[in-house]
TORBAVEX-381103 format. One line per field, with one value per residue: x, y, z of N, C-alpha, C, CB in turn. Coordinates in Angstrom, 3 decimals, padded with zeros to 6 digits. Glycine has a CB too. Example, Ala and Ser with C-alpha at 12.3 -4.5 7.8 and 13.67 -1.06 7.14 Angstrom:
n_east = [013.190;012.850]
n_north = [-005.690;-002.250]
n_up = [007.800;007.080]
ca_east = [012.300;013.670]
ca_north = [-004.500;-001.060]
ca_up = [007.800;007.140]
c_east = [013.200;012.900]
c_north = [-003.300;000.030]
c_up = [007.800;007.870]
cb_east = [011.308;014.084]
cb_north = [-004.473;-000.598]
cb_up = [009.046;005.725]
//
This chain:
n_east = [068.067;071.348;074.193;075.696;073.531;072.241;073.344;072.890;070.659;070.061;071.936;075.537;075.982;073.699;073.371;075.410;074.857;072.143;073.529;075.318;072.589;071.375;073.154;073.128;072.919;070.034;066.947;066.247;067.780;070.180;073.820;076.935;079.650;081.995;083.423;081.090;079.829;081.798;081.392;079.496;079.372;082.277;081.484;079.726;081.019;083.900;085.003;084.913;086.034;085.705;085.929;083.965;081.513;079.461;076.573;075.502;072.780;071.469;069.314;068.623;069.192;070.968;069.948;069.753;068.406;068.392;070.550;073.258;073.962;076.512;078.215;080.513;083.503;086.856;089.468;091.149;090.159;087.831;085.713;083.717;081.481;080.769;077.782;077.418;076.899;075.604;073.169;070.679;071.167;070.345;067.408;066.529;066.323;068.627;070.277;072.915;075.765;077.175;080.068;081.433;083.436;085.116;088.420;089.563;092.285;092.947;093.921;093.402;094.123;094.416;094.208;096.098;093.968;091.393;091.664;091.702;089.050;087.315;087.953;087.239;084.208;083.358;083.424;081.689;079.347;079.397;078.578;075.635;074.367;074.752;076.166;079.170;079.896;081.944;084.388;084.509;086.859;086.859;088.266;089.108;091.437;090.517;089.606;089.758;088.449;088.598;087.683;088.054;091.135;091.743;090.861;092.389]
n_north = [023.248;023.957;022.208;022.860;024.075;021.956;019.993;021.431;021.272;018.636;017.137;015.826;013.386;012.168;012.684;011.449;008.428;007.946;008.426;006.289;004.055;004.390;003.307;000.566;-002.859;-003.087;-005.320;-006.883;-005.336;-005.391;-006.934;-006.258;-005.938;-006.492;-004.192;-002.356;-003.791;-003.634;-000.736;-000.168;-002.050;-001.262;001.447;000.932;-001.218;-000.864;000.792;-000.652;-001.848;-004.481;-008.122;-008.447;-010.583;-011.203;-012.632;-012.153;-012.800;-014.365;-014.425;-016.012;-014.204;-012.619;-010.901;-008.884;-010.617;-010.939;-009.908;-010.938;-010.886;-012.909;-014.006;-011.967;-011.031;-010.778;-008.022;-009.464;-011.360;-013.930;-016.764;-018.624;-021.016;-022.920;-024.224;-022.330;-020.338;-021.167;-022.756;-019.873;-019.440;-021.758;-021.603;-019.112;-019.960;-019.501;-019.157;-017.850;-016.518;-013.888;-012.971;-011.329;-009.635;-007.942;-005.875;-005.004;-004.302;-002.185;-002.546;-004.514;-006.781;-009.842;-012.884;-015.817;-017.574;-016.358;-017.031;-019.836;-020.164;-018.969;-020.951;-023.256;-023.034;-022.274;-025.591;-026.204;-024.864;-025.651;-028.738;-027.994;-026.932;-023.937;-020.946;-019.402;-016.753;-014.713;-013.438;-010.646;-008.284;-005.884;-002.471;000.002;001.097;000.365;-001.994;-005.668;-008.227;-011.541;-013.181;-011.906;-012.300;-014.497;-016.391;-015.945]
n_up = [082.347;083.058;083.734;086.451;087.759;087.753;089.493;091.918;092.521;092.609;093.781;093.242;093.707;093.358;091.076;090.041;090.715;088.854;086.357;086.289;086.605;084.490;082.604;082.993;082.433;081.068;081.166;078.353;076.937;074.045;074.559;073.106;073.086;074.950;076.095;076.372;078.602;080.178;080.348;082.085;085.164;085.555;086.903;088.934;090.139;089.946;092.333;094.445;097.688;098.272;096.400;094.224;092.188;089.522;087.554;084.042;082.855;079.578;076.520;074.289;071.443;072.825;074.671;077.859;080.226;083.528;085.896;088.177;091.639;092.185;094.223;097.325;097.893;099.524;099.913;098.276;096.599;095.941;096.487;094.088;093.262;090.832;090.798;092.456;090.281;088.106;089.002;089.319;086.687;085.139;086.500;085.390;082.659;080.596;077.966;077.778;079.173;081.048;082.690;085.350;087.384;089.857;090.903;093.397;093.509;091.552;088.953;086.435;085.341;084.811;086.836;088.004;088.942;088.229;085.423;085.701;086.559;084.828;082.508;084.061;084.617;081.888;080.865;082.432;081.856;078.845;079.652;080.586;078.737;078.569;077.202;078.018;077.426;078.084;079.928;082.151;083.332;085.998;086.867;088.469;086.599;083.960;082.383;081.492;078.693;078.818;076.880;074.499;074.797;074.297;075.885;077.814]
ca_east = [068.833;072.439;074.971;076.188;071.831;071.455;074.299;072.950;069.114;070.114;073.341;076.100;075.670;072.516;073.146;076.204;073.559;071.506;074.235;075.263;071.694;071.421;073.796;072.739;072.333;068.291;065.759;066.239;069.238;071.997;074.935;077.431;080.874;082.919;083.125;079.243;079.442;082.284;080.743;078.357;080.454;083.323;080.940;079.361;082.428;085.245;085.828;084.622;087.142;086.062;085.859;082.602;081.286;078.444;076.456;074.505;071.727;071.393;068.820;069.549;069.818;071.871;069.092;069.627;067.493;069.194;071.854;072.808;075.679;076.864;079.357;081.143;084.875;087.564;090.089;092.130;089.930;086.063;085.391;082.599;081.431;079.863;076.796;075.833;077.026;074.329;071.600;070.195;071.410;068.881;066.139;065.914;066.055;069.509;070.947;074.037;075.884;078.707;080.718;081.861;084.131;086.255;089.906;089.524;093.645;092.636;094.537;092.014;094.954;093.051;095.034;095.743;092.851;090.718;091.183;091.472;087.761;086.946;088.075;086.103;082.927;083.202;082.898;080.015;078.159;078.929;077.740;074.688;073.910;074.983;077.144;079.725;080.429;083.184;084.197;085.007;087.569;086.798;088.705;089.209;092.264;090.197;088.777;090.404;088.001;089.489;087.071;089.303;092.756;091.592;090.725;094.056]
ca_north = [023.300;023.975;020.969;023.754;023.729;020.314;019.611;021.908;020.953;017.067;016.972;015.711;011.849;012.152;012.779;009.717;007.448;008.409;007.915;004.283;003.458;004.439;002.376;-000.871;-003.333;-003.473;-006.613;-006.888;-004.598;-006.427;-006.533;-006.293;-006.227;-006.115;-003.011;-002.329;-004.809;-003.221;000.594;-000.454;-003.060;-000.281;002.177;000.312;-001.942;-000.374;001.542;-001.482;-002.200;-006.357;-009.120;-009.081;-011.760;-011.545;-013.161;-011.224;-014.254;-013.727;-015.130;-016.355;-013.265;-012.234;-009.802;-009.496;-011.469;-010.842;-009.668;-011.195;-010.848;-014.369;-013.976;-011.191;-011.736;-009.928;-007.215;-009.859;-012.925;-014.234;-017.408;-018.991;-022.069;-023.763;-024.671;-021.166;-019.663;-021.758;-022.649;-019.276;-019.406;-022.862;-020.933;-018.120;-020.352;-018.329;-019.190;-017.580;-015.568;-012.884;-013.122;-010.421;-009.279;-006.714;-006.209;-003.753;-003.554;-000.716;-003.222;-005.506;-008.073;-011.530;-013.913;-017.377;-017.872;-015.888;-018.120;-021.056;-020.685;-018.303;-022.486;-024.270;-022.697;-022.779;-026.474;-026.356;-023.516;-026.733;-029.391;-027.427;-025.875;-021.983;-020.805;-018.528;-015.475;-013.511;-012.914;-009.464;-008.382;-004.060;-002.156;001.484;001.360;-000.386;-003.668;-007.054;-009.463;-012.942;-013.663;-010.772;-012.425;-015.679;-017.171;-016.061]
ca_up = [083.117;082.991;084.735;087.518;088.350;088.293;090.817;092.757;092.410;092.847;093.847;093.058;094.134;092.746;089.488;089.294;090.863;087.971;085.038;086.532;086.474;082.799;081.771;083.352;081.270;081.418;080.837;076.961;075.807;073.716;074.837;071.866;073.387;076.562;076.531;077.094;080.213;081.923;081.251;083.776;086.046;086.351;087.341;089.991;091.008;089.985;093.163;095.630;098.484;098.217;095.068;094.055;091.017;088.648;086.043;083.168;081.681;078.480;076.052;072.526;071.072;073.703;075.184;079.103;081.124;085.000;086.190;089.686;092.232;093.241;095.598;097.418;098.630;100.130;098.896;096.898;096.113;095.563;096.080;093.253;092.982;089.487;091.272;092.164;089.253;087.321;089.456;088.452;085.341;084.908;086.192;084.116;081.260;080.211;076.749;077.159;080.689;080.371;083.919;085.536;088.688;089.617;091.357;094.335;093.614;090.399;088.429;086.086;084.654;085.642;087.805;087.250;089.730;087.444;084.292;085.481;087.202;083.373;082.065;084.670;084.380;080.418;081.013;082.911;081.268;077.829;079.704;080.773;077.447;078.119;076.612;078.275;076.193;078.378;081.533;081.900;084.665;085.745;087.877;088.380;085.719;083.135;082.094;080.329;078.639;078.462;075.149;073.680;074.758;073.819;077.146;078.949]
c_east = [070.233;073.076;075.088;074.375;071.418;072.302;073.766;071.393;069.256;070.955;074.169;076.229;074.199;072.211;074.295;075.291;072.786;072.444;074.309;074.120;071.375;072.288;074.011;072.422;071.227;068.140;065.749;066.808;070.060;073.116;075.944;078.927;081.280;083.035;081.777;079.148;080.366;082.261;079.895;079.210;081.400;082.651;080.379;080.046;083.594;085.446;085.614;085.944;086.686;085.260;084.390;081.990;079.749;077.912;075.801;073.623;071.491;070.122;068.938;069.710;070.568;071.281;069.499;068.068;067.564;070.030;071.912;074.286;075.571;077.607;080.127;082.738;085.856;088.377;090.845;091.696;088.204;086.341;084.358;082.725;080.864;078.501;076.142;076.423;075.966;073.198;070.720;070.398;070.156;067.350;065.090;065.616;067.532;070.178;072.718;074.445;077.272;078.946;081.401;082.464;085.250;087.745;089.925;091.031;093.671;092.948;093.518;092.586;094.238;094.642;094.902;094.406;091.699;090.514;091.609;090.001;086.934;086.633;087.380;084.362;082.084;082.789;081.973;079.283;077.478;078.101;075.827;074.121;073.555;075.945;077.975;080.565;081.966;083.189;085.456;085.610;087.511;087.947;089.056;090.414;092.067;089.538;089.661;089.346;088.717;089.072;088.336;090.593;092.424;091.589;091.587;095.252]
c_north = [023.416;022.533;021.926;023.672;022.809;019.674;020.219;021.576;019.505;017.042;016.100;013.914;010.993;011.619;011.105;008.765;007.320;007.586;006.544;003.996;003.222;003.757;000.995;-001.578;-004.096;-004.907;-006.057;-006.610;-006.467;-006.277;-006.775;-006.600;-006.109;-004.942;-002.059;-002.911;-004.146;-001.573;000.751;-000.650;-001.681;000.772;002.269;-000.467;-001.326;000.372;000.836;-001.641;-003.938;-006.187;-008.865;-009.501;-011.556;-012.395;-011.805;-012.373;-013.511;-014.756;-016.105;-016.009;-012.605;-010.604;-009.820;-009.986;-010.894;-011.118;-009.950;-011.124;-012.631;-014.589;-012.869;-011.587;-010.405;-009.037;-007.927;-011.084;-013.020;-015.295;-017.855;-020.670;-022.109;-023.956;-023.616;-019.874;-020.140;-022.217;-021.427;-018.777;-020.394;-022.347;-020.259;-018.196;-019.534;-019.521;-019.362;-016.611;-015.182;-012.938;-012.216;-010.096;-008.108;-006.904;-004.594;-002.827;-001.866;-001.750;-004.550;-006.236;-009.002;-011.794;-015.333;-017.924;-017.517;-016.789;-019.538;-020.986;-020.066;-020.565;-023.277;-023.591;-022.193;-024.070;-026.910;-026.078;-024.957;-027.604;-029.156;-026.980;-024.485;-021.774;-019.285;-017.843;-014.747;-013.328;-011.739;-008.958;-006.511;-004.096;-000.306;002.133;000.612;-001.704;-004.354;-008.205;-010.472;-013.544;-013.241;-011.645;-013.742;-016.426;-016.870;-016.855]
c_up = [083.002;083.845;086.102;088.539;088.641;089.271;091.787;093.317;093.236;093.830;093.332;092.759;093.308;091.635;089.072;089.709;089.805;086.098;085.286;086.512;085.491;081.798;081.871;082.195;081.579;080.918;079.091;076.168;075.633;074.420;074.111;072.480;075.114;076.933;077.212;078.706;080.900;081.862;082.716;084.628;086.328;086.973;088.732;090.715;091.071;091.635;094.576;096.482;098.393;096.538;095.057;092.205;090.708;087.760;085.522;082.214;080.600;077.618;074.520;071.481;071.689;074.308;076.713;079.420;082.620;084.857;087.680;090.019;092.787;094.140;096.268;098.415;099.391;099.136;097.928;096.419;096.809;095.792;095.289;093.252;092.081;089.769;091.597;091.394;088.266;087.305;088.894;086.792;084.460;085.186;085.880;083.000;080.382;079.098;076.710;078.410;079.894;082.221;083.852;086.885;088.859;090.505;092.099;094.044;092.733;089.070;087.711;084.608;085.218;085.491;087.628;087.758;088.560;086.383;084.415;086.419;085.647;082.551;082.796;084.367;083.125;080.003;081.514;081.764;079.182;078.254;079.812;079.854;077.997;078.766;077.610;077.347;076.282;079.836;081.514;083.448;084.972;086.805;087.594;087.271;084.527;083.207;081.291;080.086;078.136;077.569;074.636;073.839;074.474;075.018;078.253;078.635]
cb_east = [068.566;072.761;076.894;076.864;070.831;071.287;075.816;073.508;068.408;070.585;073.609;076.522;075.335;072.189;073.969;077.981;072.624;071.566;075.725;075.786;071.035;071.679;074.769;071.574;073.200;066.977;063.667;065.697;070.927;072.820;075.153;077.139;081.661;084.402;083.457;077.977;079.752;084.262;079.779;077.199;081.431;084.414;080.365;078.565;082.936;085.447;085.452;084.045;087.193;084.857;086.408;081.516;081.636;078.408;075.388;075.517;069.832;073.017;068.113;069.424;069.288;073.402;067.402;070.155;067.980;068.968;072.307;071.866;076.084;077.292;080.463;080.166;086.008;088.333;090.910;093.796;091.395;085.183;085.576;082.712;081.163;080.374;076.965;074.917;078.344;074.422;071.543;070.136;073.018;068.986;065.985;066.425;064.236;070.676;070.492;073.908;075.982;078.387;081.361;081.099;084.777;085.488;091.312;089.404;094.891;094.122;095.561;090.211;096.610;091.139;094.667;096.967;092.798;091.148;091.692;092.795;087.235;089.143;089.377;086.461;082.832;084.321;083.319;079.436;079.985;079.895;078.347;074.809;072.458;073.801;076.646;080.162;079.309;082.897;084.512;083.823;089.473;085.020;089.906;089.540;093.408;091.036;087.160;091.927;087.029;089.617;085.470;089.626;093.867;092.541;090.907;093.810]
cb_north = [022.586;025.333;020.299;025.726;023.884;019.013;020.016;023.138;020.820;016.104;016.895;016.533;011.954;013.089;014.856;009.042;007.827;010.295;008.525;003.462;003.735;005.665;002.735;-000.976;-004.044;-002.379;-006.441;-006.576;-002.775;-006.136;-006.811;-004.888;-005.294;-006.445;-002.631;-003.693;-006.769;-003.871;001.156;-001.916;-004.688;000.400;002.245;-000.194;-003.226;000.790;003.132;-002.924;-001.307;-007.889;-010.965;-007.805;-013.548;-011.024;-014.735;-009.969;-014.980;-013.585;-014.530;-017.136;-012.702;-012.277;-010.052;-008.470;-013.096;-011.421;-008.256;-012.766;-009.269;-015.351;-014.728;-010.257;-012.670;-010.625;-006.275;-010.042;-014.344;-014.006;-017.628;-018.229;-022.711;-025.354;-025.502;-020.392;-019.730;-022.350;-022.501;-018.635;-019.959;-024.211;-020.876;-017.338;-019.675;-017.442;-017.876;-016.986;-016.519;-010.538;-014.211;-009.810;-010.491;-005.116;-006.635;-004.359;-004.741;001.129;-003.456;-004.363;-008.317;-012.998;-013.739;-018.660;-016.944;-014.809;-017.725;-022.101;-019.838;-016.790;-023.059;-024.394;-021.960;-022.685;-026.813;-025.270;-020.761;-027.483;-029.885;-026.777;-026.441;-020.647;-020.693;-018.828;-014.009;-011.875;-014.426;-008.529;-009.277;-002.874;-003.256;001.973;001.239;-000.430;-003.711;-008.027;-009.466;-013.961;-012.706;-008.923;-012.060;-016.053;-018.498;-016.795]
cb_up = [083.607;083.414;084.047;086.651;087.700;086.967;090.825;092.508;090.569;091.684;094.798;093.696;095.984;092.635;088.654;090.007;091.863;088.429;084.698;088.006;086.919;082.422;081.644;084.287;080.486;080.464;081.985;076.598;077.201;072.313;075.780;070.888;072.471;076.672;075.647;076.006;080.357;082.474;080.374;084.004;084.968;085.440;086.627;089.786;090.470;088.588;093.116;095.176;100.202;099.935;095.181;094.851;091.599;088.234;085.760;082.043;082.254;077.805;076.286;071.872;070.698;072.885;074.901;080.159;081.096;086.091;085.773;090.159;094.051;092.767;095.295;097.798;097.169;101.047;099.455;097.173;097.022;094.083;096.579;091.658;093.657;089.138;092.141;094.006;088.820;086.933;091.081;089.069;085.167;086.051;086.275;083.796;080.730;081.663;076.112;075.560;082.721;079.174;084.250;085.150;089.093;090.195;089.813;096.145;092.823;090.542;089.397;085.766;084.947;084.421;089.214;087.650;091.241;087.161;082.915;085.905;089.124;082.382;082.096;086.657;085.135;079.812;081.168;084.139;080.529;077.307;080.519;081.434;076.568;078.580;074.940;079.128;076.363;077.627;082.970;081.189;084.485;086.248;088.195;089.931;086.194;082.669;081.171;081.088;078.101;079.395;074.239;074.617;076.157;072.835;076.895;080.453]
//
């Protein structure tokens, strides 16, 4: 079946949804780098009109246990509390976590609030024994890994 035939049969929206789903960080998949995380979350969050904050719980080998939306905010921010982030991580016996949120502005540059939140969550993670491996900010125009930037 050609691409044109597939679009005619299934519709463009269905094909896009299937492509996004195929890149989702499925349970048991090992995530190797921030670009793996960004590939999925840019597709699913990159064009949203409100900020969403997600976690990806990982086992000791950094394989996905689950992903979860923690909070939904507004066009310019999302309020995130450490207790809401770590409660489900503790419940699913996560060894590590990847943090992800979007910027509806289209620019992935982390704000001062993003950097401060990341620092707080890393501190709580150390206390709980759950390593915060990265915080990836995604947007229509790209992504930023705070870990790759030395935690900004």
